[in-house]
All heavy atoms as TSV, in Angstrom:
chain	resi	resn	atom	element	x	y	z
A	1	MET	N	N	82.305	96.934	296.186
A	1	MET	CA	C	83.414	97.849	296.138
A	1	MET	C	C	84.053	97.783	294.753
A	1	MET	O	O	84.188	96.717	294.187
A	1	MET	CB	C	84.451	97.476	297.196
A	1	MET	CG	C	85.601	98.449	297.223
A	1	MET	SD	S	86.637	98.185	298.660
A	1	MET	CE	C	88.136	97.752	297.895
A	2	VAL	N	N	84.408	98.920	294.248
A	2	VAL	CA	C	85.068	99.026	292.952
A	2	VAL	C	C	86.379	99.770	293.174
A	2	VAL	O	O	86.410	100.765	293.899
A	2	VAL	CB	C	84.203	99.805	291.944
A	2	VAL	CG1	C	84.925	100.004	290.641
A	2	VAL	CG2	C	82.864	99.127	291.740
A	3	SER	N	N	87.425	99.282	292.563
A	3	SER	CA	C	88.685	100.016	292.663
A	3	SER	C	C	89.377	99.991	291.315
A	3	SER	O	O	89.164	99.087	290.505
A	3	SER	CB	C	89.587	99.415	293.746
A	3	SER	OG	O	90.119	98.192	293.335
A	4	PHE	N	N	90.182	100.987	291.074
A	4	PHE	CA	C	90.987	101.043	289.868
A	4	PHE	C	C	92.250	101.830	290.171
A	4	PHE	O	O	92.284	102.622	291.107
A	4	PHE	CB	C	90.210	101.621	288.677
A	4	PHE	CG	C	89.705	103.014	288.893
A	4	PHE	CD1	C	90.443	104.114	288.477
A	4	PHE	CD2	C	88.473	103.231	289.496
A	4	PHE	CE1	C	89.967	105.398	288.671
A	4	PHE	CE2	C	87.993	104.514	289.689
A	4	PHE	CZ	C	88.748	105.601	289.275
A	5	ARG	N	N	93.257	101.573	289.404
A	5	ARG	CA	C	94.543	102.215	289.632
A	5	ARG	C	C	94.721	103.414	288.702
A	5	ARG	O	O	94.270	103.392	287.558
A	5	ARG	CB	C	95.675	101.222	289.395
A	5	ARG	CG	C	95.677	100.089	290.375
A	5	ARG	CD	C	96.879	99.183	290.106
A	5	ARG	NE	N	96.818	97.993	290.915
A	5	ARG	CZ	C	97.274	97.895	292.150
A	5	ARG	NH1	N	97.840	98.937	292.720
A	5	ARG	NH2	N	97.182	96.775	292.816
A	6	VAL	N	N	95.364	104.427	289.225
A	6	VAL	CA	C	95.768	105.586	288.432
A	6	VAL	C	C	97.223	105.876	288.764
A	6	VAL	O	O	97.717	105.513	289.836
A	6	VAL	CB	C	94.886	106.825	288.713
A	6	VAL	CG1	C	93.455	106.604	288.272
A	6	VAL	CG2	C	94.931	107.237	290.163
A	7	SER	N	N	97.880	106.515	287.848
A	7	SER	CA	C	99.282	106.877	288.090
A	7	SER	C	C	99.336	107.995	289.132
A	7	SER	O	O	98.325	108.683	289.364
A	7	SER	CB	C	99.940	107.337	286.795
A	7	SER	OG	O	99.427	108.614	286.425
A	8	PRO	N	N	100.492	108.223	289.727
A	8	PRO	CA	C	100.611	109.339	290.675
A	8	PRO	C	C	100.225	110.683	290.040
A	8	PRO	O	O	99.571	111.508	290.677
A	8	PRO	CB	C	102.082	109.303	291.090
A	8	PRO	CG	C	102.479	107.877	290.941
A	8	PRO	CD	C	101.717	107.403	289.722
A	9	ASP	N	N	100.618	110.876	288.779
A	9	ASP	CA	C	100.263	112.129	288.092
A	9	ASP	C	C	98.747	112.241	287.893
A	9	ASP	O	O	98.161	113.307	288.086
A	9	ASP	CB	C	100.949	112.230	286.727
A	9	ASP	CG	C	102.440	112.494	286.849
A	9	ASP	OD1	O	102.878	112.991	287.916
A	9	ASP	OD2	O	103.163	112.198	285.875
A	10	GLU	N	N	98.116	111.148	287.505
A	10	GLU	CA	C	96.663	111.149	287.336
A	10	GLU	C	C	95.973	111.443	288.667
A	10	GLU	O	O	95.027	112.234	288.716
A	10	GLU	CB	C	96.182	109.799	286.794
A	10	GLU	CG	C	96.570	109.538	285.358
A	10	GLU	CD	C	96.272	108.123	284.930
A	10	GLU	OE1	O	96.464	107.184	285.736
A	10	GLU	OE2	O	95.839	107.945	283.773
A	11	TYR	N	N	96.442	110.799	289.724
A	11	TYR	CA	C	95.841	111.028	291.043
A	11	TYR	C	C	95.979	112.493	291.447
A	11	TYR	O	O	95.022	113.097	291.944
A	11	TYR	CB	C	96.477	110.123	292.104
A	11	TYR	CG	C	95.819	110.313	293.447
A	11	TYR	CD1	C	94.608	109.685	293.740
A	11	TYR	CD2	C	96.383	111.145	294.412
A	11	TYR	CE1	C	93.981	109.873	294.958
A	11	TYR	CE2	C	95.748	111.346	295.635
A	11	TYR	CZ	C	94.563	110.700	295.910
A	11	TYR	OH	O	93.940	110.898	297.110
A	12	HIS	N	N	97.146	113.061	291.199
A	12	HIS	CA	C	97.372	114.472	291.546
A	12	HIS	C	C	96.396	115.369	290.779
A	12	HIS	O	O	95.789	116.276	291.364
A	12	HIS	CB	C	98.828	114.850	291.230
A	12	HIS	CG	C	99.156	116.262	291.558
A	12	HIS	ND1	N	99.268	116.728	292.845
A	12	HIS	CD2	C	99.386	117.327	290.747
A	12	HIS	CE1	C	99.555	118.017	292.827
A	12	HIS	NE2	N	99.633	118.404	291.564
A	13	ARG	N	N	96.217	115.108	289.485
A	13	ARG	CA	C	95.262	115.896	288.694
A	13	ARG	C	C	93.833	115.703	289.173
A	13	ARG	O	O	93.048	116.667	289.257
A	13	ARG	CB	C	95.382	115.547	287.211
A	13	ARG	CG	C	96.625	116.133	286.553
A	13	ARG	CD	C	96.577	116.059	285.041
A	13	ARG	NE	N	96.383	114.709	284.524
A	13	ARG	CZ	C	97.373	113.844	284.280
A	13	ARG	NH1	N	98.621	114.193	284.492
A	13	ARG	NH2	N	97.116	112.644	283.800
A	14	LEU	N	N	93.480	114.469	289.518
A	14	LEU	CA	C	92.134	114.214	290.034
A	14	LEU	C	C	91.912	114.935	291.364
A	14	LEU	O	O	90.848	115.509	291.607
A	14	LEU	CB	C	91.902	112.707	290.200
A	14	LEU	CG	C	91.804	111.896	288.905
A	14	LEU	CD1	C	91.823	110.412	289.216
A	14	LEU	CD2	C	90.548	112.279	288.132
A	15	ARG	N	N	92.914	114.888	292.223
A	15	ARG	CA	C	92.804	115.561	293.530
A	15	ARG	C	C	92.656	117.065	293.349
A	15	ARG	O	O	91.843	117.696	294.006
A	15	ARG	CB	C	94.033	115.219	294.384
A	15	ARG	CG	C	93.937	115.677	295.799
A	15	ARG	CD	C	92.832	114.885	296.536
A	15	ARG	NE	N	92.572	115.565	297.789
A	15	ARG	CZ	C	91.381	115.947	298.200
A	15	ARG	NH1	N	90.316	115.680	297.496
A	15	ARG	NH2	N	91.219	116.579	299.327
A	16	GLU	N	N	93.419	117.647	292.426
A	16	GLU	CA	C	93.298	119.082	292.136
A	16	GLU	C	C	91.903	119.410	291.613
A	16	GLU	O	O	91.312	120.426	291.979
A	16	GLU	CB	C	94.358	119.517	291.130
A	16	GLU	CG	C	95.744	119.623	291.716
A	16	GLU	CD	C	96.778	120.060	290.697
A	16	GLU	OE1	O	96.476	120.080	289.478
A	16	GLU	OE2	O	97.910	120.381	291.109
A	17	ALA	N	N	91.362	118.547	290.750
A	17	ALA	CA	C	90.013	118.763	290.229
A	17	ALA	C	C	88.995	118.719	291.361
A	17	ALA	O	O	88.065	119.530	291.404
A	17	ALA	CB	C	89.682	117.715	289.168
A	18	CYS	N	N	89.170	117.788	292.296
A	18	CYS	CA	C	88.265	117.689	293.445
A	18	CYS	C	C	88.281	118.987	294.247
A	18	CYS	O	O	87.225	119.521	294.614
A	18	CYS	CB	C	88.662	116.534	294.361
A	18	CYS	SG	S	88.297	114.923	293.704
A	19	LEU	N	N	89.478	119.476	294.521
A	19	LEU	CA	C	89.595	120.717	295.297
A	19	LEU	C	C	88.945	121.890	294.556
A	19	LEU	O	O	88.221	122.690	295.162
A	19	LEU	CB	C	91.069	121.016	295.593
A	19	LEU	CG	C	91.763	120.043	296.533
A	19	LEU	CD1	C	93.270	120.311	296.578
A	19	LEU	CD2	C	91.166	120.111	297.927
A	20	ALA	N	N	89.169	121.964	293.256
A	20	ALA	CA	C	88.597	123.061	292.461
A	20	ALA	C	C	87.077	122.991	292.409
A	20	ALA	O	O	86.398	124.023	292.384
A	20	ALA	CB	C	89.172	123.027	291.046
A	21	LEU	N	N	86.538	121.763	292.411
A	21	LEU	CA	C	85.082	121.581	292.311
A	21	LEU	C	C	84.392	121.494	293.668
A	21	LEU	O	O	83.179	121.400	293.739
A	21	LEU	CB	C	84.781	120.316	291.502
A	21	LEU	CG	C	85.213	120.355	290.038
A	21	LEU	CD1	C	85.128	118.967	289.423
A	21	LEU	CD2	C	84.362	121.348	289.263
A	22	GLY	N	N	85.176	121.465	294.733
A	22	GLY	CA	C	84.588	121.353	296.067
A	22	GLY	C	C	84.114	119.956	296.388
A	22	GLY	O	O	83.226	119.763	297.216
A	23	ILE	N	N	84.708	118.962	295.743
A	23	ILE	CA	C	84.359	117.566	295.995
A	23	ILE	C	C	85.314	117.036	297.046
A	23	ILE	O	O	86.515	117.274	296.998
A	23	ILE	CB	C	84.451	116.742	294.690
A	23	ILE	CG1	C	83.452	117.284	293.663
A	23	ILE	CG2	C	84.202	115.271	294.960
A	23	ILE	CD1	C	83.580	116.676	292.298
A	24	GLY	N	N	84.778	116.293	298.008
A	24	GLY	CA	C	85.559	115.881	299.168
A	24	GLY	C	C	86.677	114.891	298.897
A	24	GLY	O	O	87.671	114.879	299.607
A	25	SER	N	N	86.536	114.027	297.894
A	25	SER	CA	C	87.557	113.019	297.663
A	25	SER	C	C	87.501	112.527	296.226
A	25	SER	O	O	86.492	112.706	295.527
A	25	SER	CB	C	87.362	111.830	298.609
A	25	SER	OG	O	86.174	111.128	298.270
A	26	VAL	N	N	88.575	111.883	295.822
A	26	VAL	CA	C	88.621	111.294	294.489
A	26	VAL	C	C	87.575	110.176	294.392
A	26	VAL	O	O	86.901	110.035	293.373
A	26	VAL	CB	C	90.039	110.758	294.171
A	26	VAL	CG1	C	90.046	109.982	292.862
A	26	VAL	CG2	C	91.036	111.918	294.098
A	27	SER	N	N	87.393	109.435	295.468
A	27	SER	CA	C	86.371	108.375	295.477
A	27	SER	C	C	84.986	108.949	295.236
A	27	SER	O	O	84.184	108.387	294.480
A	27	SER	CB	C	86.387	107.626	296.811
A	27	SER	OG	O	87.573	106.897	296.945
A	28	GLU	N	N	84.680	110.073	295.899
A	28	GLU	CA	C	83.368	110.701	295.720
A	28	GLU	C	C	83.180	111.156	294.280
A	28	GLU	O	O	82.110	110.985	293.689
A	28	GLU	CB	C	83.256	111.902	296.675
A	28	GLU	CG	C	81.915	112.564	296.686
A	28	GLU	CD	C	81.864	113.733	297.672
A	28	GLU	OE1	O	82.674	113.794	298.609
A	28	GLU	OE2	O	80.996	114.609	297.463
A	29	MET	N	N	84.234	111.716	293.685
A	29	MET	CA	C	84.149	112.168	292.303
A	29	MET	C	C	83.983	110.968	291.365
A	29	MET	O	O	83.166	111.007	290.435
A	29	MET	CB	C	85.389	112.963	291.915
A	29	MET	CG	C	85.317	113.531	290.507
A	29	MET	SD	S	86.624	114.690	290.099
A	29	MET	CE	C	88.056	113.646	290.105
A	30	ALA	N	N	84.731	109.891	291.597
A	30	ALA	CA	C	84.619	108.702	290.759
A	30	ALA	C	C	83.223	108.102	290.855
A	30	ALA	O	O	82.628	107.712	289.840
A	30	ALA	CB	C	85.673	107.671	291.167
A	31	ARG	N	N	82.684	108.039	292.060
A	31	ARG	CA	C	81.330	107.490	292.273
A	31	ARG	C	C	80.305	108.315	291.495
A	31	ARG	O	O	79.454	107.774	290.788
A	31	ARG	CB	C	81.013	107.479	293.768
A	31	ARG	CG	C	79.772	106.759	294.137
A	31	ARG	CD	C	79.605	106.557	295.654
A	31	ARG	NE	N	80.185	107.594	296.498
A	31	ARG	CZ	C	81.340	107.485	297.174
A	31	ARG	NH1	N	82.049	106.390	297.098
A	31	ARG	NH2	N	81.777	108.479	297.915
A	32	ALA	N	N	80.410	109.639	291.591
A	32	ALA	CA	C	79.473	110.520	290.884
A	32	ALA	C	C	79.604	110.339	289.372
A	32	ALA	O	O	78.600	110.312	288.651
A	32	ALA	CB	C	79.718	111.973	291.280
A	33	GLY	N	N	80.838	110.202	288.896
A	33	GLY	CA	C	81.062	110.023	287.462
A	33	GLY	C	C	80.479	108.727	286.940
A	33	GLY	O	O	79.826	108.697	285.893
A	34	VAL	N	N	80.676	107.648	287.666
A	34	VAL	CA	C	80.143	106.345	287.266
A	34	VAL	C	C	78.623	106.375	287.279
A	34	VAL	O	O	77.966	105.859	286.365
A	34	VAL	CB	C	80.703	105.233	288.174
A	34	VAL	CG1	C	79.972	103.931	287.956
A	34	VAL	CG2	C	82.197	105.066	287.936
A	35	GLN	N	N	78.041	106.973	288.313
A	35	GLN	CA	C	76.580	107.060	288.378
A	35	GLN	C	C	76.029	107.886	287.229
A	35	GLN	O	O	74.988	107.550	286.650
A	35	GLN	CB	C	76.148	107.641	289.720
A	35	GLN	CG	C	76.378	106.695	290.873
A	35	GLN	CD	C	76.105	107.323	292.220
A	35	GLN	OE1	O	76.005	108.533	292.357
A	35	GLN	NE2	N	75.997	106.484	293.243
A	36	HIS	N	N	76.716	108.970	286.881
A	36	HIS	CA	C	76.287	109.818	285.768
A	36	HIS	C	C	76.299	109.039	284.449
A	36	HIS	O	O	75.336	109.081	283.680
A	36	HIS	CB	C	77.191	111.049	285.679
A	36	HIS	CG	C	76.896	111.917	284.520
A	36	HIS	ND1	N	75.798	112.759	284.479
A	36	HIS	CD2	C	77.534	112.085	283.335
A	36	HIS	CE1	C	75.792	113.399	283.326
A	36	HIS	NE2	N	76.834	113.005	282.621
A	37	ILE	N	N	77.369	108.305	284.210
A	37	ILE	CA	C	77.479	107.519	282.985
A	37	ILE	C	C	76.408	106.438	282.948
A	37	ILE	O	O	75.742	106.242	281.927
A	37	ILE	CB	C	78.881	106.894	282.864
A	37	ILE	CG1	C	79.917	107.997	282.608
A	37	ILE	CG2	C	78.929	105.839	281.746
A	37	ILE	CD1	C	81.355	107.550	282.764
A	38	ALA	N	N	76.205	105.735	284.068
A	38	ALA	CA	C	75.188	104.685	284.112
A	38	ALA	C	C	73.796	105.255	283.862
A	38	ALA	O	O	72.989	104.647	283.149
A	38	ALA	CB	C	75.239	103.975	285.460
A	39	ALA	N	N	73.499	106.411	284.434
A	39	ALA	CA	C	72.181	107.023	284.266
A	39	ALA	C	C	71.932	107.386	282.799
A	39	ALA	O	O	70.799	107.284	282.324
A	39	ALA	CB	C	72.061	108.267	285.141
A	40	LYS	N	N	72.966	107.761	282.077
A	40	LYS	CA	C	72.802	108.130	280.669
A	40	LYS	C	C	72.558	106.912	279.788
A	40	LYS	O	O	71.987	107.030	278.716
A	40	LYS	CB	C	74.047	108.884	280.178
A	40	LYS	CG	C	74.185	110.267	280.767
A	40	LYS	CD	C	75.376	110.958	280.210
A	40	LYS	CE	C	74.904	111.757	279.019
A	40	LYS	NZ	N	75.922	112.631	278.449
A	41	HIS	N	N	72.978	105.726	280.240
A	41	HIS	CA	C	72.865	104.538	279.403
A	41	HIS	C	C	71.699	103.639	279.778
A	41	HIS	O	O	71.478	102.629	279.112
A	41	HIS	CB	C	74.177	103.753	279.421
A	41	HIS	CG	C	75.297	104.490	278.759
A	41	HIS	ND1	N	75.257	104.920	277.453
A	41	HIS	CD2	C	76.495	104.905	279.225
A	41	HIS	CE1	C	76.356	105.551	277.143
A	41	HIS	NE2	N	77.134	105.559	278.208
A	42	VAL	N	N	70.976	103.968	280.819
A	42	VAL	CA	C	69.784	103.197	281.179
A	42	VAL	C	C	68.587	103.915	280.568
A	42	VAL	O	O	68.366	105.082	280.847
A	42	VAL	CB	C	69.618	103.098	282.726
A	42	VAL	CG1	C	68.301	102.435	283.073
A	42	VAL	CG2	C	70.787	102.340	283.331
A	43	PRO	N	N	67.838	103.250	279.710
A	43	PRO	CA	C	66.678	103.911	279.090
A	43	PRO	C	C	65.740	104.503	280.140
A	43	PRO	O	O	65.480	103.886	281.176
A	43	PRO	CB	C	65.992	102.772	278.321
A	43	PRO	CG	C	67.065	101.768	278.088
A	43	PRO	CD	C	67.981	101.866	279.279
A	44	ALA	N	N	65.265	105.704	279.884
A	44	ALA	CA	C	64.480	106.459	280.857
A	44	ALA	C	C	63.278	105.688	281.392
A	44	ALA	O	O	63.011	105.686	282.579
A	44	ALA	CB	C	64.023	107.780	280.233
A	45	GLY	N	N	62.529	105.014	280.545
A	45	GLY	CA	C	61.323	104.333	280.996
A	45	GLY	C	C	61.552	102.944	281.537
A	45	GLY	O	O	60.641	102.323	282.066
A	46	ARG	N	N	62.761	102.452	281.421
A	46	ARG	CA	C	63.019	101.064	281.824
A	46	ARG	C	C	62.763	100.842	283.302
A	46	ARG	O	O	62.126	99.869	283.694
A	46	ARG	CB	C	64.456	100.699	281.462
A	46	ARG	CG	C	64.785	99.262	281.716
A	46	ARG	CD	C	66.151	98.938	281.193
A	46	ARG	NE	N	66.512	97.589	281.538
A	46	ARG	CZ	C	67.696	97.092	281.360
A	46	ARG	NH1	N	68.638	97.828	280.834
A	46	ARG	NH2	N	67.961	95.851	281.687
A	47	MET	N	N	63.268	101.736	284.151
A	47	MET	CA	C	63.075	101.580	285.593
A	47	MET	C	C	61.593	101.699	285.934
A	47	MET	O	O	61.084	100.928	286.730
A	47	MET	CB	C	63.887	102.619	286.358
A	47	MET	CG	C	63.810	102.472	287.868
A	47	MET	SD	S	64.596	100.975	288.484
A	47	MET	CE	C	66.288	101.460	288.398
A	48	ASP	N	N	60.902	102.640	285.312
A	48	ASP	CA	C	59.470	102.791	285.558
A	48	ASP	C	C	58.712	101.514	285.170
A	48	ASP	O	O	57.796	101.094	285.880
A	48	ASP	CB	C	58.910	103.976	284.770
A	48	ASP	CG	C	59.407	105.310	285.287
A	48	ASP	OD1	O	59.832	105.370	286.465
A	48	ASP	OD2	O	59.383	106.293	284.528
A	49	ALA	N	N	59.085	100.916	284.069
A	49	ALA	CA	C	58.423	99.680	283.625
A	49	ALA	C	C	58.681	98.543	284.600
A	49	ALA	O	O	57.772	97.762	284.908
A	49	ALA	CB	C	58.915	99.294	282.225
A	50	GLN	N	N	59.894	98.472	285.122
A	50	GLN	CA	C	60.212	97.423	286.087
A	50	GLN	C	C	59.439	97.628	287.385
A	50	GLN	O	O	58.939	96.670	287.970
A	50	GLN	CB	C	61.718	97.393	286.370
A	50	GLN	CG	C	62.518	96.867	285.192
A	50	GLN	CD	C	64.010	96.977	285.427
A	50	GLN	OE1	O	64.488	97.751	286.236
A	50	GLN	NE2	N	64.768	96.182	284.686
A	51	ILE	N	N	59.331	98.869	287.838
A	51	ILE	CA	C	58.565	99.166	289.054
A	51	ILE	C	C	57.102	98.818	288.834
A	51	ILE	O	O	56.451	98.219	289.697
A	51	ILE	CB	C	58.746	100.636	289.464
A	51	ILE	CG1	C	60.179	100.853	289.969
A	51	ILE	CG2	C	57.731	101.046	290.530
A	51	ILE	CD1	C	60.544	102.303	290.193
A	52	HIS	N	N	56.550	99.180	287.681
A	52	HIS	CA	C	55.165	98.851	287.364
A	52	HIS	C	C	54.951	97.343	287.390
A	52	HIS	O	O	53.969	96.849	287.964
A	52	HIS	CB	C	54.791	99.427	286.008
A	52	HIS	CG	C	53.404	99.079	285.570
A	52	HIS	ND1	N	52.288	99.665	286.126
A	52	HIS	CD2	C	52.962	98.185	284.658
A	52	HIS	CE1	C	51.209	99.136	285.564
A	52	HIS	NE2	N	51.590	98.254	284.676
A	53	ASP	N	N	55.878	96.603	286.783
A	53	ASP	CA	C	55.781	95.146	286.760
A	53	ASP	C	C	55.807	94.572	288.179
A	53	ASP	O	O	55.004	93.701	288.517
A	53	ASP	CB	C	56.930	94.552	285.940
A	53	ASP	CG	C	56.856	93.043	285.842
A	53	ASP	OD1	O	55.769	92.527	285.494
A	53	ASP	OD2	O	57.879	92.387	286.118
A	54	LEU	N	N	56.684	95.080	289.019
A	54	LEU	CA	C	56.753	94.595	290.404
A	54	LEU	C	C	55.466	94.904	291.164
A	54	LEU	O	O	54.976	94.074	291.930
A	54	LEU	CB	C	57.949	95.217	291.123
A	54	LEU	CG	C	59.315	94.680	290.712
A	54	LEU	CD1	C	60.423	95.513	291.348
A	54	LEU	CD2	C	59.460	93.225	291.097
A	55	ARG	N	N	54.908	96.077	290.943
A	55	ARG	CA	C	53.647	96.423	291.603
A	55	ARG	C	C	52.524	95.478	291.181
A	55	ARG	O	O	51.716	95.048	292.003
A	55	ARG	CB	C	53.266	97.865	291.299
A	55	ARG	CG	C	54.083	98.870	292.066
A	55	ARG	CD	C	53.616	100.280	291.793
A	55	ARG	NE	N	54.375	101.202	292.612
A	55	ARG	CZ	C	54.619	102.448	292.287
A	55	ARG	NH1	N	54.150	102.941	291.158
A	55	ARG	NH2	N	55.323	103.224	293.094
A	56	GLU	N	N	52.481	95.157	289.896
A	56	GLU	CA	C	51.470	94.231	289.406
A	56	GLU	C	C	51.643	92.844	290.019
A	56	GLU	O	O	50.671	92.195	290.390
A	56	GLU	CB	C	51.521	94.139	287.873
A	56	GLU	CG	C	51.031	95.389	287.173
A	56	GLU	CD	C	49.590	95.730	287.530
A	56	GLU	OE1	O	48.734	94.824	287.520
A	56	GLU	OE2	O	49.315	96.905	287.834
A	57	ARG	N	N	52.869	92.416	290.163
A	57	ARG	CA	C	53.133	91.110	290.772
A	57	ARG	C	C	52.724	91.107	292.245
A	57	ARG	O	O	52.154	90.121	292.731
A	57	ARG	CB	C	54.602	90.749	290.641
A	57	ARG	CG	C	55.013	90.420	289.239
A	57	ARG	CD	C	56.486	90.093	289.158
A	57	ARG	NE	N	56.896	89.863	287.795
A	57	ARG	CZ	C	58.021	89.259	287.463
A	57	ARG	NH1	N	58.841	88.827	288.397
A	57	ARG	NH2	N	58.334	89.096	286.200
A	58	VAL	N	N	53.009	92.186	292.948
A	58	VAL	CA	C	52.601	92.283	294.359
A	58	VAL	C	C	51.080	92.255	294.468
A	58	VAL	O	O	50.528	91.573	295.339
A	58	VAL	CB	C	53.192	93.547	295.027
A	58	VAL	CG1	C	52.562	93.809	296.385
A	58	VAL	CG2	C	54.701	93.426	295.153
A	59	ARG	N	N	50.394	92.966	293.589
A	59	ARG	CA	C	48.924	92.945	293.588
A	59	ARG	C	C	48.405	91.529	293.369
A	59	ARG	O	O	47.485	91.072	294.041
A	59	ARG	CB	C	48.359	93.874	292.521
A	59	ARG	CG	C	48.309	95.304	292.930
A	59	ARG	CD	C	47.506	96.142	291.925
A	59	ARG	NE	N	47.888	97.531	292.096
A	59	ARG	CZ	C	48.566	98.252	291.211
A	59	ARG	NH1	N	48.900	97.732	290.052
A	59	ARG	NH2	N	48.892	99.495	291.465
A	60	ALA	N	N	48.983	90.829	292.389
A	60	ALA	CA	C	48.546	89.465	292.095
A	60	ALA	C	C	48.792	88.541	293.287
A	60	ALA	O	O	47.935	87.728	293.636
A	60	ALA	CB	C	49.273	88.935	290.857
A	61	LEU	N	N	49.942	88.688	293.925
A	61	LEU	CA	C	50.230	87.876	295.110
A	61	LEU	C	C	49.279	88.197	296.260
A	61	LEU	O	O	48.819	87.300	296.960
A	61	LEU	CB	C	51.678	88.073	295.549
A	61	LEU	CG	C	52.736	87.438	294.643
A	61	LEU	CD1	C	54.129	87.912	295.057
A	61	LEU	CD2	C	52.652	85.932	294.688
A	62	THR	N	N	48.972	89.473	296.442
A	62	THR	CA	C	48.033	89.879	297.485
A	62	THR	C	C	46.657	89.279	297.231
A	62	THR	O	O	46.019	88.749	298.151
A	62	THR	CB	C	47.943	91.416	297.564
A	62	THR	OG1	O	49.241	91.942	297.840
A	62	THR	CG2	C	46.958	91.875	298.619
A	63	ASP	N	N	46.213	89.323	295.981
A	63	ASP	CA	C	44.922	88.723	295.630
A	63	ASP	C	C	44.922	87.225	295.914
A	63	ASP	O	O	43.950	86.684	296.452
A	63	ASP	CB	C	44.591	88.974	294.147
A	63	ASP	CG	C	44.286	90.436	293.848
A	63	ASP	OD1	O	44.063	91.214	294.811
A	63	ASP	OD2	O	44.291	90.795	292.653
A	64	GLU	N	N	46.005	86.561	295.557
A	64	GLU	CA	C	46.087	85.111	295.788
A	64	GLU	C	C	46.105	84.804	297.278
A	64	GLU	O	O	45.456	83.851	297.730
A	64	GLU	CB	C	47.328	84.539	295.099
A	64	GLU	CG	C	47.466	83.042	295.208
A	64	GLU	CD	C	46.345	82.271	294.511
A	64	GLU	OE1	O	45.557	82.858	293.737
A	64	GLU	OE2	O	46.251	81.053	294.755
A	65	ILE	N	N	46.834	85.572	298.059
A	65	ILE	CA	C	46.854	85.360	299.516
A	65	ILE	C	C	45.472	85.556	300.100
A	65	ILE	O	O	45.002	84.759	300.932
A	65	ILE	CB	C	47.875	86.320	300.185
A	65	ILE	CG1	C	49.300	85.886	299.828
A	65	ILE	CG2	C	47.681	86.368	301.700
A	65	ILE	CD1	C	50.361	86.899	300.183
A	66	ASN	N	N	44.773	86.593	299.667
A	66	ASN	CA	C	43.418	86.833	300.158
A	66	ASN	C	C	42.476	85.691	299.765
A	66	ASN	O	O	41.645	85.255	300.564
A	66	ASN	CB	C	42.881	88.168	299.631
A	66	ASN	CG	C	43.579	89.343	300.257
A	66	ASN	OD1	O	44.112	89.259	301.356
A	66	ASN	ND2	N	43.579	90.471	299.551
A	67	ARG	N	N	42.626	85.190	298.534
A	67	ARG	CA	C	41.792	84.068	298.086
A	67	ARG	C	C	42.063	82.827	298.919
A	67	ARG	O	O	41.136	82.148	299.397
A	67	ARG	CB	C	42.062	83.766	296.600
A	67	ARG	CG	C	41.134	82.726	296.024
A	67	ARG	CD	C	41.572	82.300	294.635
A	67	ARG	NE	N	42.800	81.515	294.665
A	67	ARG	CZ	C	42.866	80.221	295.003
A	67	ARG	NH1	N	41.794	79.580	295.399
A	67	ARG	NH2	N	44.031	79.593	294.976
A	68	LEU	N	N	43.325	82.525	299.171
A	68	LEU	CA	C	43.688	81.362	299.976
A	68	LEU	C	C	43.208	81.514	301.417
A	68	LEU	O	O	42.794	80.543	302.045
A	68	LEU	CB	C	45.202	81.140	299.941
A	68	LEU	CG	C	45.760	80.665	298.611
A	68	LEU	CD1	C	47.285	80.692	298.621
A	68	LEU	CD2	C	45.227	79.287	298.258
A	69	ALA	N	N	43.243	82.725	301.945
A	69	ALA	CA	C	42.773	82.961	303.302
A	69	ALA	C	C	41.276	82.689	303.394
A	69	ALA	O	O	40.805	82.118	304.385
A	69	ALA	CB	C	43.084	84.383	303.729
A	70	GLU	N	N	40.517	83.105	302.370
A	70	GLU	CA	C	39.079	82.858	302.356
A	70	GLU	C	C	38.767	81.378	302.259
A	70	GLU	O	O	37.873	80.862	302.924
A	70	GLU	CB	C	38.425	83.593	301.191
A	70	GLU	CG	C	38.359	85.098	301.385
A	70	GLU	CD	C	37.771	85.808	300.182
A	70	GLU	OE1	O	37.213	85.134	299.278
A	70	GLU	OE2	O	37.888	87.037	300.133
A	71	VAL	N	N	39.513	80.653	301.438
A	71	VAL	CA	C	39.299	79.218	301.260
A	71	VAL	C	C	39.625	78.459	302.532
A	71	VAL	O	O	38.932	77.485	302.872
A	71	VAL	CB	C	40.165	78.692	300.080
A	71	VAL	CG1	C	40.152	77.190	300.015
A	71	VAL	CG2	C	39.698	79.297	298.768
A	72	SER	N	N	40.621	78.878	303.275
A	72	SER	CA	C	41.039	78.140	304.465
A	72	SER	C	C	40.172	78.422	305.681
A	72	SER	O	O	40.295	77.747	306.693
A	72	SER	CB	C	42.494	78.471	304.786
A	72	SER	OG	O	42.614	79.817	305.190
A	73	GLU	N	N	39.252	79.365	305.592
A	73	GLU	CA	C	38.392	79.691	306.754
A	73	GLU	C	C	37.292	78.712	306.930
A	73	GLU	O	O	36.764	78.022	306.222
A	73	GLU	CB	C	37.811	81.100	306.617
A	73	GLU	CG	C	38.871	82.161	306.767
A	73	GLU	CD	C	38.319	83.569	306.565
A	73	GLU	OE1	O	37.140	83.738	306.206
A	73	GLU	OE2	O	39.070	84.506	306.786
């Protein structure tokens, strides 16, 4: 959970922006804004590289499990 304080005037402006944009709540708008900022600062290929690395590790573990299963028979 993340929380932050805004003044009553700021909250009123945020609420008006939500209504104008059709966003259900200030929390929903804040969540979307934070996600947008985070997405812009994470290098595009970084997540793909991490997923590739995890897949390779799973393959290696699967191979090792299969090898150990053959040895134990």
